ZAMARGU-4260 file (C-alpha; in steps of 0.2 Angstrom, whole numbers, plus 5000, padded with zeros to 4 digits):
<rodrens>
0) 4967/4956/4989 | 4952/4966/4984 | 4952/4974/5002 | 4972/4979/4999 | 4970/4987/4982
5) 4958/4998/4989 | 4971/5007/4999 | 4961/5009/5015 | 4978/5000/5025 | 4985/5019/5020
10) 4972/5028/5025 | 4970/5018/5044 | 4990/5019/5044 | 4990/5000/5045 | 5006/4993/5039
15) 5007/4978/5025 | 5022/4965/5027 | 5024/4952/5012 | 5033/4937/5019 | 5037/4921/5014
20) 5052/4909/5003 | 5059/4913/4986 | 5047/4913/4971 | 5031/4915/4979 | 5026/4931/4971
25) 5030/4944/4986 | 5037/4957/4973 | 5024/4956/4960 | 5014/4959/4972 | 5021/4973/4981
30) 5023/4982/4965 | 5007/4978/4961 | 4999/4986/4978 | 5011/5000/4974 | 5003/5005/4959
35) 4986/5005/4966 | 4993/5017/4979 | 5000/5028/4966 | 4982/5027/4954 | 4973/5031/4972
40) 4983/5048/4972 | 4999/5041/4987 | 5016/5042/4985 | 5029/5026/4986 | 5043/5021/4987
45) 5048/5003/4984 | 5065/4996/4993 | 5070/4979/5001 | 5072/4975/5020 | 5090/4975/5018
50) 5091/4994/5012 | 5078/5001/5022 | 5088/4995/5038 | 5103/5003/5029 | 5096/5021/5026
55) 5088/5021/5046 | 5104/5014/5053
</rodrens>
């Protein structure tokens, strides 16, 4: 988690995908990573997979 919080994955163009069953904390984790990225000066978009697919099609 500390590695992800450093935002090095953004600098290197790496992707982060959070997968798991309902209720394990994927959304709070994604929001926390987004806030860290904002603090580091990056722009953030938070969306669902369904919304992303609809936008891309």
